[in-house]
PAGU-667639 format. One record per residue: x, y, z of N, C-alpha, C, CB in turn. Coordinates in steps of 0.2 Angstrom, whole numbers, padded with zeros to 4 digits, always signed. Atoms other than C-alpha are relative to their C-alpha. Glycine has a CB too. Layout:
N
XYZXYZXYZXYZ;...
END
This chain:
319
+0003+0006-0001+0433-0088+0329+0002-0006-0005-0008+0001+0000;-0001+0005+0005+0437-0096+0312+0007-0003+0001+0000+0004-0007;-0007+0002-0001+0456-0097+0316+0000-0005+0006+0005+0006+0002;+0000+0004-0006+0452-0105+0333-0003-0007-0002-0004+0003+0006;+0003+0006+0003+0441-0118+0324+0005-0004-0004-0006+0001-0004;-0005+0003+0004+0455-0123+0312+0005-0003+0004+0003+0004-0005;-0006+0003-0005+0468-0125+0326-0003-0006+0004+0002+0006+0005;+0003+0005-0004+0456-0136+0336+0000-0006-0004-0007+0002+0003;+0001+0006+0005+0453-0147+0320+0007-0003-0001-0003+0003-0006;-0007+0003+0001+0472-0149+0318+0002-0004+0006+0005+0006-0002;-0002+0004-0006+0475-0154+0336-0004-0007+0000-0002+0004+0006;+0004+0006+0000+0461-0167+0334+0003-0006-0004-0008+0001-0002;-0003+0005+0005+0469-0175+0319+0007-0002+0001-0001+0002-0007;-0007+0001-0002+0486-0175+0327+0001-0007+0003+0003+0006+0004;-0002+0006-0003+0494-0192+0331+0007+0000+0002-0001-0006-0005;-0007+0001-0002+0510-0195+0341+0003-0005-0004+0000-0001+0008;-0004+0005+0004+0524-0206+0335-0002-0007+0002+0007+0001+0002;+0002+0007-0003+0518-0221+0346-0006-0002-0003+0000+0000+0007;+0007+0001+0003+0500-0219+0340+0001-0002-0007-0004+0006+0001;-0001+0002+0007+0506-0219+0322+0003-0007-0001+0005+0005-0004;-0003+0007+0001+0516-0235+0324-0005-0005+0001+0006-0001+0005;+0005+0005-0001+0502-0244+0332-0006+0000-0005-0004+0002+0007;+0005+0000+0005+0490-0238+0319+0002-0004-0007-0002+0007-0002;-0002+0004+0006+0501-0245+0305+0001-0007+0001+0008+0003-0001;+0000+0007-0002+0503-0261+0314-0007-0003-0001+0003-0001+0007;+0007+0003+0000+0484-0264+0315-0002+0000-0008-0004+0005+0003;+0001+0001+0007+0483-0260+0296+0003-0005-0003+0002+0007-0003;-0003+0006+0003+0496-0272+0292-0003-0007+0002+0008+0000+0002;+0003+0007-0002+0488-0286+0302-0006-0001-0003-0001+0001+0008;+0007+0000+0003+0471-0282+0294+0002-0003-0007-0003+0006+0000;-0002+0002+0006+0480-0284+0277+0002-0007-0001+0006+0004-0003;-0002+0007-0001+0488-0301+0282-0006-0004+0000+0005-0001+0005;+0006+0005-0001+0471-0308+0287-0004+0000-0006-0005+0003+0006;+0004+0000+0006+0462-0303+0271+0004-0004-0005-0001+0007-0003;-0004+0004+0005+0477-0310+0261-0001-0008+0001+0007+0002+0000;+0000+0007-0002+0477-0326+0271-0007-0003-0002+0001-0001+0007;+0007+0002+0002+0458-0328+0268-0001-0001-0007-0005+0005+0003;+0001+0000+0007+0460-0326+0250+0004-0006-0003+0002+0006-0004;-0004+0005+0003+0475-0337+0246+0001-0007+0003+0007+0003+0001;-0001+0006-0003+0475-0351+0259-0005-0005-0003-0002+0001+0008;+0004+0005+0003+0460-0360+0252+0002-0003-0007-0007+0002-0002;-0003+0002+0006+0469-0361+0235+0005-0006+0001+0003+0005-0004;-0006+0005-0001+0484-0371+0243-0003-0006+0004+0005+0004+0003;+0003+0005-0005+0473-0382+0255-0005-0004-0004-0002+0002+0007;+0005+0004+0004+0464-0397+0246-0005-0002+0005+0004-0006-0003;+0006+0002-0004+0447-0402+0253+0001-0008+0000-0007+0002-0003;+0000+0007+0000+0446-0420+0259-0005-0003-0004-0001-0003+0007;+0005+0003+0004+0438-0432+0247-0004-0005+0004+0004-0004-0005;+0005+0005-0003+0423-0442+0253-0002-0005-0004-0006+0004+0002;+0001+0006+0004+0423-0459+0246-0007-0003+0003+0005-0005+0001;+0006+0003-0002+0407-0469+0246-0005+0005+0003+0001-0006+0004;+0005-0005-0003+0396-0454+0248-0007-0003+0002+0000+0006-0005;+0007+0003+0000+0380-0464+0246+0000-0004+0007-0002-0005-0006;+0000+0004-0006+0385-0476+0261+0000+0005+0006+0007-0004+0000;+0000-0004-0006+0389-0461+0272-0007+0003+0001+0005+0006-0001;+0007-0003+0000+0371-0453+0268-0004-0005+0003-0002+0002-0007;+0004+0005-0003+0363-0470+0272+0001-0001+0007+0002-0006-0004;-0002+0000-0008+0372-0471+0289-0003+0005+0004+0007-0001+0001;+0003-0006-0003+0367-0454+0293-0008+0000+0001+0002+0007-0004;+0007+0001-0001+0349-0457+0289-0003-0005+0005-0003-0001-0007;+0002+0005-0005+0348-0473+0299+0001+0003+0007+0005-0006-0001;-0001-0002-0007+0356-0464+0314-0006+0005+0002+0007+0004+0000;+0006-0005-0002+0342-0450+0313-0006-0004+0001-0001+0005-0006;+0006+0004-0001+0329-0463+0312+0000-0003+0006-0001-0005-0006;+0000+0003-0007+0335-0472+0327-0001+0005+0006+0007-0003+0001;+0002-0005-0005+0334-0456+0337-0007+0002+0000+0004+0007-0002;+0007-0001+0000+0316-0453+0332-0004-0006+0003-0002+0001-0007;+0004+0005-0003+0311-0470+0337+0001-0001+0008+0002-0007-0003;-0002+0001-0007+0319-0469+0354-0005+0004+0004+0007+0002+0002;+0005-0004-0004+0307-0463+0368+0004+0002+0006-0006-0005+0003;-0004-0003-0005+0315-0452+0381-0005+0002+0006+0004+0006-0002;+0004-0001-0006+0308-0450+0399+0004+0005+0004-0003-0006+0004;-0003-0004-0004+0312-0436+0411+0002-0004+0007-0004+0006+0002;-0002+0003-0006+0322-0442+0426-0003+0003+0007+0007-0001+0001;+0002-0002-0006+0314-0441+0443+0003-0004+0006-0008+0000+0000;-0003+0004-0005+0321-0445+0460-0005-0005+0003+0002+0005+0006;+0005+0005-0003+0305-0454+0464+0000-0007-0004-0007+0003+0000;+0000+0006+0005+0308-0466+0449+0003-0006+0004+0004+0001-0006;-0003+0005-0004+0320-0476+0460-0004-0003+0005+0007+0002+0003;+0004+0002-0005+0308-0477+0474-0006-0004-0002-0003+0006+0004;+0005+0004+0004+0294-0483+0462+0002-0007-0002-0003+0004-0006;-0002+0006+0002+0305-0496+0456+0001-0005+0005+0007+0001-0004;-0001+0004-0006+0310-0502+0473-0007-0003+0003+0003+0004+0006;+0007+0002-0003+0291-0503+0478-0002-0006-0005-0005+0006+0000;+0002+0005+0005+0288-0513+0462+0003-0007+0002+0001+0002-0007;-0004+0006-0002+0302-0525+0467-0002-0003+0006+0007+0002+0000;+0002+0002-0007+0296-0526+0485-0007-0003-0001+0000+0006+0005;+0007+0003+0001+0278-0530+0479+0001-0007-0003-0004+0005-0004;-0001+0006+0004+0284-0544+0468+0003-0005+0005+0005+0000-0005;-0003+0005-0005+0293-0552+0484-0005-0002+0005+0006+0003+0003;+0005+0002-0006+0277-0553+0495-0002-0007-0001-0006+0005-0001;+0003+0007-0001+0272-0570+0500-0004-0001+0006+0006-0005+0000;+0004+0001-0005+0257-0574+0510+0000-0007+0003-0007+0002-0002;+0000+0006-0003+0257-0588+0522-0002+0000+0007+0007-0003+0000;+0003+0000-0007+0250-0593+0539+0006+0001+0005-0003-0007+0002;-0005-0002-0005+0259-0585+0554-0003+0001+0006+0004+0006-0003;+0002-0001-0007+0259-0583+0572+0004+0007+0002+0001-0005+0005;-0004-0006-0001+0263-0564+0576+0004+0000+0006-0005+0006+0000;-0004+0000-0006+0270-0569+0593+0006-0004-0001-0005-0004+0005;-0006+0004+0001+0283-0580+0585+0004+0002-0006-0002-0008+0000;-0003-0001+0006+0287-0574+0568+0006+0005+0000-0005+0002-0006;-0006-0005+0000+0304-0565+0565-0001+0006-0005+0007-0003-0001;+0001-0006+0004+0306-0548+0557+0001-0001-0008+0006+0005+0002;-0001+0002+0007+0312-0556+0540-0007-0003-0002+0006-0005-0001;+0007+0003+0002+0295-0566+0540-0005+0006-0001-0002-0005+0005;+0005-0005+0000+0285-0550+0543+0001+0004-0007+0000+0005+0006;-0001-0004+0006+0294-0541+0528-0002-0004-0006+0008+0001+0000;+0002+0004+0006+0291-0556+0517-0008+0000-0001+0002-0008+0002;+0008-0001+0000+0272-0554+0521-0002+0006-0003-0003-0001+0007;+0002-0006+0003+0273-0537+0514+0000+0006+0005-0006+0000-0003;-0001-0006-0005+0276-0526+0530+0007+0003-0001-0001-0003+0007;-0006-0003+0001+0289-0513+0529+0004-0001+0006-0002+0008+0000;-0005+0002-0005+0305-0515+0539-0001+0003+0007+0007+0001-0002;+0001-0003-0006+0301-0502+0552-0006-0003+0004-0001+0008-0001;+0006+0003-0004+0284-0510+0556+0002-0007+0003-0006-0001-0005;-0002+0006-0003+0292-0527+0558+0005+0001+0006+0005-0004-0006;-0004-0002-0006+0305-0519+0570-0005+0002+0006+0005+0006-0002;+0005-0002-0006+0290-0511+0580-0003-0007+0003-0005+0004-0003;+0003+0007-0003+0282-0529+0582+0005-0003+0004-0002-0004-0006;-0005+0004-0003+0298-0537+0587+0002+0004+0007+0007-0001-0004;-0001-0004-0006+0302-0523+0600-0006+0000+0005+0001+0008-0002;+0006+0001-0005+0284-0524+0607+0001-0007+0003-0006+0000-0004;+0000+0007-0003+0287-0543+0610+0006+0000+0005+0001-0005-0006;-0006+0000-0005+0304-0540+0618-0002+0003+0006+0006+0004-0003;+0002-0003-0007+0296-0529+0631-0006-0004+0003-0002+0007-0002;+0005+0004-0003+0284-0543+0635-0007+0001-0003-0001+0003+0007;+0007+0000+0003+0269-0539+0623-0002-0006-0003+0000+0006-0005;+0003+0006+0003+0258-0553+0617-0006+0002-0004-0001-0005+0005;+0006-0001+0004+0245-0553+0603-0005-0006+0003+0001-0001-0007;+0005+0005-0002+0230-0562+0611-0006-0001-0005-0003+0003+0007;+0005+0001+0005+0218-0559+0597+0002+0002-0007-0007+0003+0002;-0002-0002+0006+0219-0557+0579-0001+0008-0001-0005-0003-0006;+0001-0007+0000+0212-0539+0581+0006+0004+0003-0007+0002+0003;-0006-0003-0003+0227-0535+0592+0005+0002-0005+0003-0004+0006;-0005-0001+0005+0238-0536+0577-0001+0007-0004+0001-0006-0005;+0002-0006+0004+0228-0522+0568+0002+0007+0004-0007+0000-0001;-0001-0006-0004+0233-0510+0582+0008+0002+0000-0002-0001+0007;-0007-0002+0000+0252-0510+0578+0000+0006-0005+0004-0006-0003;+0000-0006+0003+0257-0493+0572+0003-0001-0007+0005+0005+0003;-0003+0000+0006+0260-0492+0553-0004-0005-0005+0007-0002+0000;+0004+0005+0003+0248-0507+0548-0007+0003-0002-0001-0006+0004;+0006-0003+0002+0234-0500+0537-0006-0005+0000+0001+0003-0007;+0006+0005+0000+0216-0507+0537+0000-0004-0006-0006+0004+0000;-0001+0004+0006+0219-0513+0519+0005-0006+0001+0002+0004-0006;-0005+0005-0001+0235-0522+0524-0003-0005+0005+0006+0003+0002;+0002+0005-0005+0227-0530+0539-0005-0005-0002-0003+0004+0006;+0005+0004+0003+0212-0536+0529+0003-0006-0004-0005+0004-0004;-0003+0006+0004+0224-0546+0518+0003-0005+0004+0005+0004-0005;-0004+0004-0004+0234-0553+0532-0005-0004+0005+0005+0004+0004;+0005+0003-0005+0219-0557+0544-0001-0008-0001-0006+0004+0000;+0001+0007+0001+0215-0574+0536+0006-0004+0001-0003-0001-0007;-0006+0004-0001+0233-0580+0538+0002+0000+0008+0005+0003-0004;-0003+0000-0007+0235-0575+0557-0003-0006+0004-0002+0007+0003;+0002+0006-0004+0234-0590+0568+0004+0001+0007+0002-0007-0003;-0003-0001-0007+0237-0586+0587-0001-0006+0004-0003+0007+0003;+0000+0005-0004+0241-0600+0598-0001+0002+0008+0006-0005+0000;+0001-0001-0007+0234-0600+0616+0005-0002+0005-0007-0003+0002;-0005+0002-0005+0249-0608+0623+0005+0005+0001+0003-0007-0003;-0005-0004-0002+0262-0599+0632-0001+0007+0001+0006+0000-0005;+0002-0007-0001+0252-0583+0634+0000+0001+0008-0007+0001-0003;+0000-0002-0007+0255-0575+0651-0007+0001+0003+0005+0005+0002;+0007-0002-0004+0240-0573+0664+0000+0007+0000+0000-0004+0006;+0000-0007-0001+0245-0555+0666-0002+0003-0007+0007+0003+0002;+0002-0003+0005+0235-0545+0654+0004+0007-0002-0008+0002+0001;-0004-0006+0003+0243-0531+0643-0005+0005-0003+0005-0002-0005;+0004-0005+0004+0235-0515+0637+0004+0003-0005-0002+0006+0005;-0004-0002+0007+0240-0512+0619-0003+0007-0002-0001-0005-0005;+0002-0007+0002+0239-0493+0615+0000+0000-0007+0004+0005+0003;+0000-0001+0008+0234-0489+0597+0005+0005-0002-0007+0002-0002;-0006-0004+0003+0248-0482+0587+0006+0001+0004-0003+0007-0002;-0006+0000-0005+0260-0485+0601+0002-0007+0002-0001+0005+0005;-0001+0007-0002+0265-0503+0601+0006-0001+0004+0001-0004-0006;-0006+0000-0004+0281-0499+0610-0001+0001+0007+0006+0004-0003;+0002-0002-0006+0272-0493+0625-0005-0005+0003-0003+0007+0001;+0005+0006-0002+0264-0507+0636-0002+0002+0007+0004-0006+0001;+0003-0002-0007+0253-0503+0651-0003-0006+0003-0006+0006-0001;+0003+0006-0003+0250-0518+0662-0007+0002+0003+0005-0003+0006;+0007+0000-0003+0232-0521+0668+0001+0001+0008-0004-0005-0002;-0001-0001-0007+0232-0514+0686-0006-0002+0004+0002+0007+0002;+0006+0002-0004+0221-0520+0700-0005+0005+0001+0003-0003+0007;+0005-0005-0001+0205-0512+0703+0001+0003+0007-0007-0003-0001;-0002-0003-0006+0209-0499+0716-0005+0007+0000+0007+0002+0001;+0004-0006-0001+0198-0485+0723+0004+0006+0002-0007-0001+0004;-0005-0006-0001+0207-0468+0723-0005+0006+0002+0005+0002-0006;+0004-0006-0002+0200-0453+0733+0004+0006-0003-0001+0001+0007;-0004-0005+0003+0205-0438+0722+0003+0006+0004-0004+0003-0006;-0002-0006-0004+0206-0425+0735+0005-0001+0005-0006+0003+0003;-0005+0002-0005+0219-0434+0746+0005-0004-0003-0003-0004+0006;-0005+0004+0004+0228-0445+0733+0006+0004-0002-0003-0003-0005;-0006-0004+0003+0246-0440+0729+0002-0004-0007+0006-0001+0005;-0002+0002+0007+0255-0444+0712+0001-0008+0000+0006+0003-0003;-0001+0008+0000+0260-0462+0718-0006-0004+0000+0004-0001+0007;+0007+0003+0000+0242-0466+0722-0003+0000-0006-0004+0003+0006;+0003+0000+0006+0236-0460+0706+0003-0004-0006+0000+0008-0002;-0003+0004+0005+0248-0470+0696-0002-0007+0000+0008+0001+0000;+0002+0006+0000+0240-0485+0702-0006-0001-0004-0003-0002+0007;+0006+0001+0005+0225-0482+0690+0003-0001-0007-0003+0007+0000;-0002+0003+0007+0226-0490+0673+0001+0006-0005-0005-0005-0002;-0001-0005+0005+0234-0478+0660+0002+0006+0003-0007+0001-0004;-0002-0006-0003+0239-0465+0672+0008-0001+0002-0004+0002+0007;-0007-0001-0001+0258-0461+0672+0002+0006+0004+0004-0001-0006;-0002-0006-0003+0268-0448+0680-0002+0006-0002+0008+0000+0000;+0003-0006+0003+0263-0435+0668-0007+0002+0002+0001+0000-0007;+0007-0002-0002+0244-0436+0671-0001+0000+0007-0004-0006-0003;+0001-0001-0007+0246-0439+0689+0002+0007+0003+0005-0005+0004;-0002-0007-0002+0255-0422+0691-0005+0005-0002+0007+0001-0003;+0005-0004+0003+0242-0414+0680-0006+0000+0004-0002-0002-0007;+0006+0001-0004+0228-0421+0691+0001+0004+0007-0002-0007+0001;-0001-0004-0006+0236-0414+0707+0001+0007-0001+0007-0003+0003;+0000-0008+0001+0240-0397+0699-0007+0003-0001+0005+0001-0006;+0007-0002+0001+0222-0395+0693-0004+0000+0007-0003-0003-0005;+0003+0000-0007+0216-0400+0711+0002+0006+0004+0002-0007+0003;-0003-0006-0004+0227-0386+0719-0003+0006-0003+0007+0000-0001;+0003-0006+0003+0220-0373+0707-0008+0000+0002+0000+0000-0008;+0007+0000-0002+0202-0378+0710-0002+0000+0008-0003-0007-0002;+0002+0000-0007+0203-0381+0729-0002-0007+0001-0005+0005+0002;+0003+0006-0001+0198-0399+0726-0005-0002-0005-0003-0001+0007;+0005+0002+0004+0187-0410+0716-0007-0002+0003+0002-0006-0004;+0007+0002-0003+0168-0412+0719-0003-0005-0005-0005+0006+0000;+0002+0006+0005+0166-0424+0704+0006-0002-0004-0006+0003-0005;-0005+0003+0004+0177-0436+0695+0000+0003-0007+0000-0008+0000;+0001-0003+0006+0170-0428+0679+0005+0006-0002-0007+0001-0002;-0004-0006+0001+0181-0413+0682+0007-0002-0003+0001+0003+0007;-0006+0002+0003+0196-0423+0676+0000+0002-0007+0002-0007+0001;+0000-0002+0008+0190-0420+0658+0001+0007-0001-0007-0002-0002;-0002-0008+0001+0193-0401+0661+0007+0001-0001-0003+0004+0006;-0008+0000+0001+0212-0405+0661+0001+0000-0007+0003-0006+0004;-0001-0001+0008+0219-0400+0644+0003-0007-0002+0005+0005-0001;-0002+0006+0004+0220-0415+0632+0000-0006+0004+0007+0001-0002;+0001+0007-0004+0215-0428+0646-0004-0005-0005-0003+0002+0006;+0003+0005+0004+0211-0444+0636-0007-0002+0002+0005-0005-0001;+0006+0002-0002+0193-0448+0636+0000-0008+0001-0006+0002-0005;+0000+0007-0001+0197-0466+0634+0003-0002+0006+0005-0003-0006;-0003+0001-0006+0208-0466+0649-0005+0001+0006+0006+0004+0002;+0005-0001-0005+0194-0458+0659-0005-0005+0001-0003+0007-0002;+0005+0005+0000+0182-0471+0654+0002-0006+0004-0002-0002-0007;-0002+0006-0003+0193-0485+0660+0001+0001+0008+0007-0001-0002;-0002-0001-0007+0197-0477+0677-0006+0004+0004+0006+0004+0001;+0005-0004-0003+0180-0468+0681-0003-0003+0006-0006+0001-0005;+0003+0004-0006+0173-0482+0692+0005-0001+0006-0002-0007-0003;-0006+0001-0005+0190-0482+0702+0001+0006+0003+0006-0003-0003;-0002-0006-0003+0189-0465+0708-0007+0003+0004+0002+0006-0005;+0006-0004-0003+0178-0454+0720+0003+0006+0003-0003-0005+0006;-0002-0007-0002+0179-0436+0726-0004+0001+0007-0002+0005-0005;+0003-0002-0007+0176-0432+0745+0000+0008+0000+0005-0003+0006;+0001-0007+0001+0168-0415+0744+0002+0004+0007-0007+0002-0001;-0002-0003-0007+0172-0412+0763+0007+0002+0000-0001-0005+0005;-0008-0002+0000+0191-0410+0758+0001+0006-0004+0004-0006-0002;+0000-0005+0005+0187-0396+0746+0002+0007+0005-0006+0002-0004;-0002-0007-0003+0196-0379+0751-0004+0005-0003+0008+0001-0001;+0005-0005+0002+0183-0366+0750+0002+0007+0001-0007+0000+0004;-0001-0007+0000+0184-0347+0747-0005+0004+0004+0000+0003-0007;+0004-0004-0005+0178-0336+0761-0002+0007-0004+0003+0002+0006;+0003-0005+0005+0167-0325+0749-0001+0007+0003-0006-0002-0003;+0001-0007-0003+0164-0311+0762+0007+0003+0002-0004-0002+0006;-0007-0003-0001+0183-0309+0764+0004+0001-0006+0003-0004+0005;-0005+0000+0006+0191-0312+0747-0001+0007-0004-0001-0006-0004;+0000-0006+0005+0196-0297+0736+0000-0003-0007+0006+0004+0001;+0001+0002+0007+0195-0297+0717+0006-0004-0002+0000+0007-0004;-0006+0004+0002+0213-0303+0714+0000-0007+0003+0006+0003+0003;+0000+0007-0002+0210-0318+0725-0005-0004-0003-0001+0000+0008;+0006+0004+0003+0193-0323+0718+0002-0002-0008-0006+0005+0000;-0002+0002+0007+0200-0322+0700+0005-0005-0001+0002+0007-0004;-0005+0006+0001+0213-0335+0703-0003-0007-0001+0005+0000+0006;+0003+0006+0001+0200-0348+0703-0002-0002-0007-0007+0000+0004;+0001+0001+0007+0198-0357+0686-0007+0001-0002+0001-0007-0001;+0007-0001+0002+0179-0355+0686-0002+0008+0001-0004-0004+0005;+0001-0007+0000+0180-0336+0689+0004+0004-0004+0000+0003+0008;-0004-0005+0004+0186-0322+0677+0000+0006+0004-0003+0000-0007;-0001-0007-0003+0190-0304+0681-0007+0003+0001+0004+0004-0004;+0007-0004-0001+0172-0297+0678-0004-0004+0005-0003+0000-0007;+0004+0004-0005+0164-0311+0688+0002+0002+0007+0000-0007-0002;-0003-0001-0006+0176-0308+0702-0002+0007+0003+0007-0001+0000;+0001-0007-0002+0173-0289+0702-0008+0001+0001+0002+0004-0006;+0007+0000-0001+0154-0292+0701-0002-0002+0007-0004-0004-0005;+0002+0002-0007+0154-0302+0717+0003+0005+0005+0004-0007+0001;-0003-0005-0005+0166-0290+0726-0005+0006+0000+0007+0002-0002;+0005-0006+0000+0154-0275+0721-0006-0002+0003-0001+0003-0007;+0006+0002-0003+0139-0285+0726+0001+0000+0008-0003-0006-0002;-0002+0000-0007+0147-0288+0743+0000+0006+0003+0006-0005+0001;-0001-0007-0003+0151-0270+0746-0007+0003+0001+0005+0004-0005;+0007-0003+0000+0133-0266+0742-0004-0003+0006-0003+0000-0007;+0004+0004-0005+0125-0279+0753+0003-0001+0007-0002-0007-0003;-0004+0001-0006+0139-0280+0766+0002-0007+0001-0003+0003+0006;-0001+0007-0001+0136-0298+0768-0004-0004-0005-0002-0002+0008;+0003+0004+0004+0133-0312+0756-0002-0007+0004+0004-0002-0007;+0002+0006-0005+0123-0327+0764-0001-0006-0004-0007+0002+0003;+0000+0007+0004+0121-0340+0750+0001+0002-0008-0007-0003+0001;-0001-0001+0007+0123-0343+0732-0006+0003-0004+0001-0007-0003;+0006-0004+0002+0106-0336+0729+0001+0007-0001-0006-0001+0004;-0001-0007+0000+0113-0319+0732+0003+0002-0007+0004+0002+0005;-0003-0001+0007+0123-0321+0715-0004-0001-0006+0006-0004+0000;+0004+0002+0006+0109-0326+0704-0002+0006-0004-0007-0003+0003;+0001-0006+0004+0104-0308+0700+0005+0003-0005-0003+0006+0004;-0006-0002+0004+0121-0305+0693+0000-0002-0007+0007-0002+0003;+0000+0002+0007+0121-0305+0674+0006-0003-0003-0001+0007-0005;-0007+0003+0002+0139-0311+0673+0000-0007+0001+0005+0003+0004;+0000+0007-0002+0134-0328+0679-0006-0003-0004+0000-0002+0007;+0006+0004+0003+0123-0341+0670-0001-0005+0006+0002-0004-0006;+0002+0005-0005+0114-0355+0680+0005-0005+0001-0007-0003-0001;-0005+0006+0000+0127-0368+0675+0006+0002+0003+0001-0002-0007;-0006-0002-0003+0141-0357+0680+0000+0001+0008+0002+0007-0002;+0001+0000-0007+0134-0354+0697+0000-0007+0004-0007+0004+0002;+0000+0006-0003+0131-0372+0700+0007-0003+0000-0004-0005-0005;-0007+0003+0000+0150-0376+0695+0004+0004+0006+0003+0002-0006;-0004-0004-0005+0157-0362+0707-0003-0001+0007+0000+0007-0001;+0003+0001-0007+0145-0366+0722+0004-0004+0005-0007-0003-0001;-0004+0004-0005+0155-0380+0730+0006+0004+0003+0002-0006-0003;-0007-0003-0002+0170-0368+0731-0001+0006+0004+0004+0001-0006;+0002-0007-0003+0161-0353+0740-0002-0002+0007-0005+0004-0004;+0002+0001-0007+0160-0352+0759-0004+0007+0002+0006-0001+0005;+0004-0006-0001+0146-0339+0764+0000+0002+0008-0007+0000-0002;-0001-0002-0007+0152-0338+0782+0000+0007+0002+0006-0004+0004;+0000-0007-0002+0149-0321+0790+0006+0002+0004-0006+0002+0004;-0007-0002-0003+0165-0312+0794-0002+0006+0005+0005+0002-0005;+0001-0005-0005+0165-0302+0810+0005+0006-0001+0001-0003+0007;-0004-0005+0001+0172-0285+0807+0002+0003+0006-0003+0006-0005;-0002-0003-0006+0183-0277+0820-0001+0007+0000+0008-0001+0001;+0001-0007-0001+0178-0260+0826+0005+0004+0004-0007+0001+0003;
END
């Protein structure tokens, strides 16, 4: 074991010819670096600094100037704030007619360019400001801004058309001409007839017809408010111009209809439809809405809503 250990130790300390040359080169380079570090400073003279006091004075002045300077972090909003400050300084208030002033004039009053463009586009489409308050309905004008401009608004009654315009709040680009008072029967009117009502366009006309088909007809004009997102303001304008002929309602033959047919109606869910069907099977024939009153699935209000759509005609069964 001892002989083997000595042999391994000799092999570990053995260097080849190439390794010996490389090691000698590294040692030589190390000696040169140490020698250069020792001898070079003796042969290289240090630069002389003249007027050392002047240099120190300049250095101190420079440091003091850095301390006195105030540095602020840059923000992309700084430019916007500067623009707003510049824009605010350019505002000039003067008497104006919103039916005649150009876009540059509106900007000079302090309105943003996109608001001025909206006003001009509104006028190009035939819109007119009849009262001072009409100007407040332009999209983008805040209550605070309108309060500042209101004393300067002067609207001339000259050159205003006889045709009245309906100005929609927050949508100055859309103009709804005031339509003649027309009475529309909801259960027979098509989309063309419905668009004669003020504020009813193609979209709402189609929605009214579609809901009528689901119901089987309208028994009250108030049912229009059941249409999703139907504007209450529009309903208030057209309420007096509509009527519903209940004789045109398509009714459900309750003594014939199955559960799937009943549940298609907007006023009936699956459980209510099934309850009616099971009651009919039990009683064989349902004769009136009073037969449904004992059912716990219905409230008095729900029965009142569904009653116009149920036909209790007795069905003769074939034997």
